[in-house]
C-alpha positions as CSV (number, residue, x, y, z in Angstrom):
1,M,11.8,-15.4,-17.6
2,S,8.4,-16.8,-16.3
3,A,5.8,-14.4,-15.1
4,P,5.9,-15.6,-11.4
5,R,9.7,-15.2,-11.2
6,A,9.6,-11.8,-12.8
7,F,6.9,-10.8,-10.3
8,W,8.9,-12.1,-7.4
9,V,12.0,-10.1,-8.5
10,Y,9.9,-7.0,-9.0
11,R,8.3,-7.4,-5.5
12,A,11.7,-8.0,-3.9
13,G,13.3,-5.1,-5.7
14,F,10.4,-2.7,-5.0
15,A,10.4,-3.7,-1.3
16,F,14.1,-3.2,-1.0
17,C,13.8,0.4,-2.4
18,W,10.6,1.0,-0.4
19,A,12.3,0.0,2.9
20,L,15.4,2.1,1.9
21,M,13.1,5.1,1.5
22,T,10.6,4.7,4.3
23,T,12.8,3.5,7.1
24,L,14.2,6.9,7.9
25,S,12.0,9.3,5.8
26,L,9.8,10.3,8.7
27,L,12.8,10.7,10.9
28,F,14.3,13.0,8.2
29,Q,11.2,15.0,8.2
30,V,11.1,15.3,12.0
31,Q,14.8,15.9,12.8
32,V,16.2,17.5,9.6
33,A,13.3,19.3,8.0
34,R,11.8,20.0,11.4
35,L,8.1,19.5,10.4
36,D,5.5,19.8,13.1
37,P,2.6,17.3,13.5
38,V,0.2,19.3,11.3
39,Q,2.9,19.5,8.5
40,L,3.7,15.8,8.9
41,V,0.0,14.9,8.3
42,V,-0.3,17.5,5.4
43,V,2.6,15.7,3.7
44,G,0.7,12.5,3.9
45,T,-2.5,14.2,2.7
46,V,-0.8,15.7,-0.4
47,L,0.6,12.2,-1.2
48,E,-2.9,10.6,-0.8
49,A,-4.5,13.4,-2.8
50,S,-2.1,12.8,-5.6
51,C,-2.9,9.1,-5.5
52,F,-6.6,9.8,-5.4
53,L,-6.5,12.0,-8.5
54,G,-4.1,9.8,-10.4
55,E,-5.4,6.4,-9.5
56,I,-8.2,6.0,-12.1
57,P,-6.5,7.6,-15.1
58,T,-3.3,5.6,-14.6
59,S,-5.2,2.4,-14.1
60,V,-7.1,3.0,-17.4
61,V,-3.6,3.1,-19.0
62,A,-3.0,-0.4,-17.6
63,D,-6.3,-1.7,-18.8
64,R,-6.4,-0.1,-22.2
65,F,-2.7,-0.2,-23.2
66,S,-0.3,-2.3,-21.2
67,R,0.1,-3.4,-17.6
68,R,3.8,-3.8,-18.1
69,A,4.3,-0.3,-19.5
70,S,2.3,1.1,-16.6
71,V,4.5,-0.6,-14.0
72,I,7.7,0.5,-15.7
73,I,6.6,4.1,-16.1
74,G,5.4,4.2,-12.5
75,L,8.7,3.0,-11.1
76,V,10.7,5.7,-12.9
77,V,8.4,8.5,-11.8
78,A,8.2,7.2,-8.2
79,G,12.0,7.0,-8.1
80,V,12.4,10.6,-9.0
81,G,9.9,11.5,-6.2
82,F,11.8,9.3,-3.7
83,A,15.0,11.2,-4.4
84,L,13.4,14.6,-4.3
85,Q,12.3,14.0,-0.7
86,A,16.0,14.5,0.4
87,V,15.6,18.2,0.0
88,P,15.0,19.5,3.6
89,S,12.3,21.9,3.0
90,F,8.5,21.6,3.5
91,G,7.8,22.8,-0.1
92,A,10.2,20.3,-1.7
93,I,8.9,17.5,0.4
94,L,5.3,18.3,-0.7
95,A,6.4,18.4,-4.3
96,A,8.1,15.0,-3.9
97,Q,4.8,13.5,-2.6
98,V,3.0,14.7,-5.8
99,V,5.7,13.1,-8.0
100,W,6.1,9.8,-6.3
101,G,2.3,9.5,-5.5
102,I,1.5,9.8,-9.3
103,G,4.2,7.3,-10.0
104,Y,2.8,4.9,-7.5
105,T,-0.6,5.0,-9.1
106,F,0.8,3.7,-12.3
107,V,2.1,0.7,-10.4
108,S,-0.9,0.3,-8.0
109,S,-3.3,-2.5,-9.2
110,A,-1.4,-2.8,-12.5
111,D,1.2,-5.1,-11.0
112,V,-1.4,-7.4,-9.4
113,A,-3.6,-7.3,-12.5
114,W,-0.6,-8.2,-14.6
115,V,0.4,-11.3,-12.6
116,V,-3.3,-12.5,-12.3
117,D,-3.6,-12.3,-16.1
118,E,-0.3,-14.1,-16.7
119,V,-0.7,-16.8,-14.1
120,G,-4.5,-17.2,-13.9
121,G,-7.0,-16.3,-11.1
122,D,-7.2,-19.9,-9.8
123,R,-3.4,-20.2,-9.4
124,V,-2.4,-16.7,-8.3
125,Q,-2.9,-17.0,-4.6
126,P,0.4,-18.8,-3.8
127,V,2.3,-16.5,-6.2
128,L,1.0,-13.4,-4.4
129,V,1.8,-14.9,-1.0
130,R,5.3,-15.9,-2.1
131,G,5.8,-12.4,-3.4
132,T,4.8,-10.9,-0.1
133,Q,7.2,-13.1,1.7
134,L,10.1,-12.2,-0.6
135,A,9.1,-8.6,-0.3
136,L,9.3,-8.8,3.5
137,A,12.7,-10.5,3.3
138,A,14.0,-7.9,0.8
139,G,12.6,-5.2,3.1
140,L,14.9,-6.5,5.9
141,V,17.9,-6.0,3.6
142,G,16.7,-2.6,2.6
143,T,16.2,-1.6,6.2
144,V,19.8,-2.6,7.1
145,A,21.0,-0.6,4.1
146,A,19.0,2.4,5.1
147,G,20.5,2.3,8.6
148,A,24.0,2.1,7.2
149,L,23.5,4.9,4.8
150,G,21.6,6.9,7.5
151,L,24.8,7.0,9.6
152,L,26.3,9.1,6.8
153,G,23.2,11.3,6.4
154,L,19.5,10.9,6.9
155,G,18.8,12.1,3.3
156,L,21.2,9.6,1.6
157,P,18.8,6.6,1.7
158,L,16.2,8.6,0.0
159,V,18.5,9.4,-3.0
160,V,19.8,5.8,-3.3
161,S,16.2,4.4,-3.1
162,G,15.2,6.6,-6.0
163,A,18.1,5.4,-8.1
164,G,17.2,1.8,-7.3
165,M,13.7,2.3,-8.5
166,V,14.9,3.5,-11.9
167,L,17.3,0.6,-12.1
168,L,14.5,-1.8,-11.3
169,A,12.4,-0.3,-14.1
170,G,15.3,-0.8,-16.5
171,W,15.6,-4.5,-15.6
172,L,11.8,-5.0,-16.0
173,L,12.0,-3.4,-19.4
174,F,14.0,-6.4,-20.7
175,R,12.7,-9.2,-18.5
176,M,9.1,-8.7,-17.7
177,P,6.8,-10.8,-20.0
178,E,3.3,-9.8,-21.1
179,T,1.0,-12.0,-23.0
180,W,-2.2,-10.2,-22.1
181,R,-3.5,-7.8,-24.8
182,P,-6.3,-5.2,-24.3
183,A,-9.4,-5.3,-26.4
184,A,-8.9,-3.5,-29.7
185,A,-10.3,0.0,-30.0
186,S,-13.3,0.6,-32.2
187,G,-11.1,2.4,-34.8
188,P,-7.6,3.6,-35.5
189,G,-6.0,6.7,-34.0
190,L,-5.6,8.4,-30.7
191,R,-9.3,9.4,-30.5
192,S,-10.4,5.8,-30.6
193,A,-7.9,4.9,-28.0
194,F,-9.2,7.5,-25.6
195,R,-12.8,6.5,-26.4
196,A,-11.9,3.0,-25.5
197,A,-10.2,4.2,-22.3
198,G,-13.4,6.0,-21.3
199,H,-15.4,2.9,-22.0
200,T,-13.1,0.9,-19.7
201,F,-13.6,3.4,-16.9
202,V,-17.4,3.3,-17.3
203,E,-17.4,-0.5,-17.3
204,A,-15.2,-0.5,-14.2
205,V,-17.5,1.7,-12.3
206,R,-20.5,-0.4,-13.4
207,A,-18.7,-3.6,-12.3
208,S,-17.8,-2.0,-9.0
209,R,-21.4,-1.0,-8.3
210,A,-22.7,-4.4,-9.3
211,S,-20.4,-6.4,-6.9
212,R,-21.2,-6.7,-3.3
213,L,-17.5,-7.5,-2.6
214,V,-16.1,-4.4,-4.4
215,R,-18.7,-2.2,-2.7
216,A,-17.7,-3.6,0.7
217,F,-14.0,-3.3,0.0
218,C,-14.5,0.4,-1.0
219,L,-16.2,1.1,2.3
220,I,-13.5,-0.8,4.2
221,G,-10.8,1.1,2.3
222,L,-12.5,4.4,3.1
223,L,-12.6,3.7,6.8
224,T,-9.1,2.3,6.8
225,G,-7.9,5.4,5.1
226,L,-9.7,7.7,7.5
227,S,-7.9,6.0,10.4
228,S,-4.5,5.0,9.0
229,E,-3.0,8.3,8.0
230,V,-2.5,9.7,11.5
231,V,-1.0,6.4,12.7
232,D,1.4,6.1,9.8
233,R,2.5,9.8,10.0
234,L,2.7,10.5,13.7
235,W,4.1,7.3,15.2
236,T,7.7,8.6,14.7
237,A,6.9,11.9,16.4
238,R,5.3,10.0,19.3
239,V,8.4,7.8,19.8
240,V,10.9,10.7,19.5
241,N,9.1,13.4,21.3
242,Q,6.9,11.6,23.8
243,L,8.2,8.1,24.6
244,G,11.9,8.9,24.1
245,L,14.8,6.9,22.9
246,P,17.3,5.2,25.2
247,P,20.7,7.0,25.4
248,W,22.7,3.9,24.4
249,F,24.0,5.2,21.0
250,D,24.2,8.9,21.8
251,G,27.9,9.0,20.9
252,L,27.2,8.1,17.3
253,P,26.3,10.6,14.6
254,H,22.6,10.3,13.7
255,A,22.1,7.9,16.6
256,S,18.3,7.9,16.1
257,A,19.0,6.3,12.7
258,V,20.3,3.2,14.5
259,W,17.2,3.0,16.7
260,F,14.7,3.4,13.9
261,T,16.6,0.9,11.7
262,G,16.4,-1.6,14.6
263,F,12.7,-0.9,15.1
264,A,12.0,-1.5,11.4
265,L,14.1,-4.7,11.3
266,V,12.2,-6.2,14.2
267,G,8.9,-5.2,12.7
268,Q,9.7,-6.7,9.3
269,A,11.1,-9.9,10.8
270,L,7.9,-10.4,12.8
271,A,5.7,-9.6,9.7
272,L,7.7,-12.1,7.6
273,G,7.5,-14.8,10.3
274,T,3.8,-14.2,10.8
275,S,3.1,-14.4,7.1
276,V,4.9,-17.7,6.6
277,L,3.4,-19.2,9.8
278,A,-0.2,-18.1,8.9
279,N,0.0,-19.6,5.4
280,R,1.5,-22.9,6.7
281,I,-1.1,-23.3,9.4
282,S,-4.2,-22.3,7.5
283,P,-3.5,-22.2,3.7
284,A,-7.1,-23.3,3.0
285,V,-8.5,-20.3,5.0
286,A,-6.1,-17.8,3.5
287,G,-6.7,-19.1,-0.1
288,G,-10.4,-20.0,0.2
289,D,-13.2,-18.4,-1.7
290,R,-14.3,-16.4,1.3
291,P,-11.5,-15.7,3.9
292,H,-13.8,-13.3,5.7
293,R,-13.2,-14.7,9.2
294,L,-9.4,-14.4,8.8
295,L,-9.6,-10.8,7.6
296,A,-12.0,-9.9,10.4
297,V,-9.7,-11.3,13.0
298,L,-6.6,-9.6,11.5
299,T,-8.4,-6.3,11.3
300,G,-9.6,-6.6,14.9
301,L,-6.0,-7.1,16.0
302,Q,-5.0,-4.0,14.0
303,V,-7.6,-1.9,15.9
304,A,-6.4,-3.3,19.2
305,A,-2.8,-2.6,18.3
306,V,-3.5,1.1,17.6
307,V,-5.2,1.4,21.0
308,G,-2.2,-0.2,22.7
309,F,0.2,2.1,20.9
310,A,-1.9,5.1,22.0
311,V,-2.3,4.3,25.6
312,S,1.2,2.9,26.4
313,G,3.5,5.1,28.3
314,L,6.6,2.9,27.8
315,L,8.6,2.5,24.6
316,L,8.7,-1.3,24.4
317,P,5.0,-2.0,24.8
318,A,4.2,0.7,22.3
319,L,6.5,-0.7,19.8
320,L,5.1,-4.2,20.3
321,A,1.7,-2.9,19.5
322,L,3.0,-1.2,16.4
323,W,4.7,-4.4,15.3
324,V,1.5,-6.4,15.8
325,R,-0.3,-3.9,13.5
326,D,2.3,-4.2,10.8
327,A,2.4,-8.0,11.0
328,T,-1.3,-8.5,10.7
329,R,-1.4,-6.1,7.7
330,A,1.3,-8.1,6.0
331,V,-0.8,-11.3,6.4
332,A,-4.0,-9.6,5.3
333,E,-2.7,-7.8,2.1
334,P,-2.2,-10.8,-0.3
335,V,-5.4,-12.5,1.0
336,Q,-7.4,-9.4,0.4
337,N,-5.9,-8.8,-3.0
338,A,-6.4,-12.3,-4.2
339,W,-10.0,-12.3,-3.0
340,L,-10.8,-9.0,-4.8
341,H,-9.0,-9.8,-8.1
342,R,-10.0,-13.4,-8.5
343,D,-13.3,-13.0,-10.3
344,L,-12.8,-9.6,-11.9
345,D,-13.2,-9.2,-15.6
346,P,-9.7,-8.9,-17.1
347,A,-10.8,-6.0,-19.3
348,T,-11.4,-3.8,-16.2
349,R,-9.4,-5.6,-13.5
350,A,-6.8,-2.9,-12.9
351,T,-9.3,-0.1,-13.0
352,V,-11.7,-1.8,-10.6
353,G,-8.8,-2.5,-8.2
354,S,-7.9,1.2,-8.4
355,V,-11.4,2.1,-7.4
356,V,-10.8,0.3,-4.1
357,T,-7.4,1.9,-3.8
358,Q,-8.9,5.3,-4.5
359,A,-11.4,4.8,-1.6
360,D,-8.5,4.3,0.8
361,A,-6.8,7.4,-0.6
362,L,-10.0,9.5,-0.2
363,G,-10.2,8.4,3.4
364,Q,-6.6,9.4,4.1
365,V,-7.2,12.8,2.4
366,A,-10.4,13.4,4.4
367,G,-9.2,12.0,7.7
368,G,-5.5,13.1,7.9
369,P,-5.8,16.8,8.4
370,P,-8.6,16.7,11.1
371,L,-6.8,14.1,13.1
372,G,-3.5,15.9,12.7
373,A,-5.1,19.1,13.9
374,L,-6.6,17.1,16.8
375,A,-3.1,15.8,17.7
376,T,-1.7,19.3,17.7
377,R,-4.5,20.9,19.7
378,T,-4.8,18.0,22.2
379,S,-2.4,15.1,22.0
380,I,-1.1,12.5,19.6
381,P,-2.5,9.6,21.8
382,L,-6.0,11.0,21.7
383,A,-5.9,11.3,17.9
384,L,-4.7,7.7,17.7
385,L,-7.6,6.5,19.8
386,V,-10.1,8.3,17.6
387,A,-8.4,6.6,14.6
388,A,-9.0,3.2,16.2
389,V,-12.6,4.0,16.8
390,V,-13.0,4.9,13.1
391,Q,-11.4,1.7,11.9
392,A,-13.4,-0.6,14.2
393,P,-16.5,-1.0,12.0
394,T,-14.3,-2.7,9.3
395,V,-14.2,-5.8,11.5
396,A,-17.9,-6.2,11.2
397,L,-17.9,-5.4,7.5
398,F,-15.4,-8.3,6.8
399,A,-17.5,-10.6,9.0
400,R,-20.7,-9.8,7.0
401,L,-19.0,-10.6,3.7
402,G,-19.3,-14.3,4.7
403,R,-23.1,-14.3,4.4
404,P,-24.4,-15.9,1.3
405,V,-26.2,-13.7,-1.2
406,G,-28.7,-14.2,-3.9
407,R,-28.7,-13.4,-7.6
408,A,-28.8,-9.7,-7.0
409,D,-25.1,-9.7,-6.5
410,G,-23.7,-9.9,-10.0
411,A,-23.1,-13.6,-10.9
412,G,-24.8,-14.8,-7.7
413,R,-21.7,-15.6,-5.8
414,T,-20.4,-13.7,-2.8
415,G,-18.2,-10.9,-4.0
416,T,-18.1,-11.8,-7.7
417,V,-18.3,-9.3,-10.5
418,S,-20.4,-9.9,-13.5
419,P,-18.3,-9.8,-16.7
420,A,-18.5,-6.5,-18.4
421,P,-19.9,-6.3,-21.9
422,P,-17.2,-6.5,-24.6
423,S,-15.8,-3.3,-26.0
424,P,-17.5,-2.1,-29.1
């Protein structure tokens, strides 16, 4: 099977399992496990702390050994964590975040680095965009499946999603190609392999510091992480406990599962439609060398959407704001990934990508608990407004990336990374 097709199947399968897990997981934590706002944010903080601590070591595995192996290992470990979340206790849910967070770090950046190496940096943009669109479509199917299973029990989608991740890993084991090979270690044995891995990490940090684009993306990731955790973790609690659900399905068991499945379906359909439309109207902008204006506009819409969700006193306008945020994120993700990975040195591509991901995780770890405590002591809307203020500077950061730079920035191009020296 060709690399693009394998990547598309992987993205669709992962998105299906992801939607199966995430559609009702927060509802499970609110209604079955009975977690309060602080506990909900702590769950997210533990997850992001696990990602923060595991991101660099696992990305070095991808750069020094195999991108393919890293993805497959990550899917299996994450699948176990997905299923463990179905145990309705605060301790078990925290443990599940550690397990699937570490599993996710094996996948994070390794999947994009793999397809960039297999397809080529100049041709990867449409492959990534197509993967995002297929993932959104598969997410719709996963959301419907989550709703159907949720009528039987809110924990059932979590168990099935974990099993699905393991099955996807088994499929990739036989169908995922890999032609890329890491640079040979300086000598035989495990010690040389670890020495080479350490060299990869050092070179990745050096490349990150030398690139204006990577430095900016790290700062953007940090600010985004500081602001996003409270939105991602508390929107369900705001809808259930403050805005309220209509009584239309109160006669059904787990009626809230029907509502949240519907919310997710509408949001994913809007995200898919927006992604397709944006890439048909302005493919040159999305796939250009410097799509800074597009990313600045999308980020500005995200900030405005969080403000709208916070101040709205009615369910429908609040949901519309939330859907706008999700749709703009879906459009921005492949554009941002392609821009970041296009000019990275293949020897450190996954590790440099993980440096950016780690900045986002650090922001979520640092920002989640204070904003969660603010939500508990005052109100969820106030915490959301503070989150919007924190994210707002990222609009200017994206806009500034369009300015030309001189030779001080690596290879002399905006956002490029100078090739790292070859391994000894």
